[in-house]
N, C-alpha and C positions, 0 to 999 in steps of 0.2 A: 649453442646455448645463447639465448637472448638475454639482454641486460635486464629486462623486466622479470625474468626468472630468478634473478639474484637479489631483488629488492627485499622481499620478505625475509629470507634467511640472513641477509646482511643486517636488517633492522633488529632481528632477534639477537644476533651476535653482538651488536653494539649495545643493546640493553643489558645483556648478560655481562659483558665486559665492564660496563659502567657500574653495575651493581657490585661486581667483584672488586673493582678499584675503590669503591666507596666503603667496602667492608661489610656489605649486606649479605646475609645468608639467602642467596637467590632461591634455592630450593624451598626453604621454609616460607619465604615470601610468596612463591608460586602456589604452594599448597594452601596457605592461608587465603590467598585470592580465589583459588578454586572452591574452597569451602564457602566463602562469602557469595560467590556466583551461584553455587548450588542452592544456598538459602534464598537468594533472590528469585531463582527459578521456581522454587517451591512456593514462594510467597505470591507470585503472579499467576501460577498455574490455574487456580480457580477462575480468575478473570478471563484468561484465555479460553478455558473450557466453556464458560458461560457465553461469551460472545460468539464463539464458533457454533455452539448449539443454536443460539438465537438467529444467526445468519442462515444456517442450513434450514431451520424451521421456516424462515421468511421465504426462502427460495423454493423449497420443496412443497410448501403448502399451496403454492400458486399465487401468493400475494404479489410477488414481483411481476408475474405475467398479467395479473389483473390490473395492476397500476400501469403497466406498459399499454395494455389495450385501452385503458381509460384515457391516457394521455395522447395516444396516436392522432386523433382528430385535431387536437389543439396544436400539437407540434408540426403537423403537416401544413397547417395554415401559416405558421410563422417561418416555414422553410427548414425546420430542424428534421434531419433524416430520421424516420422512425426506427431504422435499423440500429441506431446508436442509443436508443432509449434504454435497452437492457444494460448496456455497458455503463451508461450514466447513472443508473440506479444501483447497480451492484458494486461499482468501484468504491464508493465510500464505506461499504459494508465489509467487503472481502477481497483480499488480493488474489487468492487462488480462484475464487469464483469469477472475478473479473478477467483473469487470464483465460479461463474457459470461454467466456463470452467473446473476448477479443479474438481468440483463435477461430471461433466460429465465423466471425466477421471476415477475417482474413481468408478462411477457406472458401467462403461463399462469394466474396467480392474481389479478392486479390489484394496484395499488399500495396500495389501501385494505384489502386483506385482512390477516388475521393474519400469513400467510406473507410478504406483501409488506412489511408494516411491520417484522416481525422481521428480514427480510433487509436492509432499509434501515438499521436500527439496528446490525446486525452489520457491515455495510459501513463505517459511520461510526465504529465503536468498535474496530475491529481493524486490524492492520498487516500488511504483507507482510514477515514476519519473516525468512525465509530470503534473500529478494532484498536487503533492506536490510542484513542482516548481511554478506552476501557482498560487496556493493559497498563499503560504508563501511569495513569491517574490512580488505578487500582493498586499499583505497586507502592505508591507513596501515600495512599490513603486519602486522596482528594475525592470528595463525593459531589461537590457542586462545580460542575464544569459546563454549565449551560452556555456561557458565552463562548467557550472554546468550540462547541458544536456549531453554534450559529455562525461564527467566523469561518470555521472549516467548511460549512455548507456554502457560504457566500463565495469562498475561494474556489470551491468545486464548480459552482455555477460560472464563475469567471473563467475557469480553465476550459469548460465546455464551450462557452462563447468564443474564447480566444482560439481554441483548436479549430473550430469551424471557420472562423474568419481568416486565420492564417493559412489554412489549407485551401480555402477558396481563392485567396489572393496569390499564393505562392505556386499553386499547381493548377 
């Protein structure tokens, strides 16, 4: 047995013992927390459903492919690999969609290729901006998050540029 296998059970045991020592009804506190968690899940469910629907509509309608084909001539001029365009477009929208695009890149070009490494760095350094904003802001009732989206997209662009530069210099 590895030490890492004991971390989570030990943490749970410590929390339970601390609650017992402090005189807390641990079971009742757990049940109350579970009820609050279920309420939170029900509250954010419509936002999750809406963003998943919108993302799938965007990808399945061919809009994503249209944008990729539109940008290919421009990106090839500046040296941006057109193979990474789909990943760059889908990643801010959908984590699972971007994993599919990422897997296709790895299958076609290999994990040790420049494209594979750039895609790996891009996957690790960018966020699903629209999904995250819709779910978290929807959960707390924030409707004006335009600056968040702008800053998120700027950081996404920075992660794209950084992944290409770092992979070009390092490998």
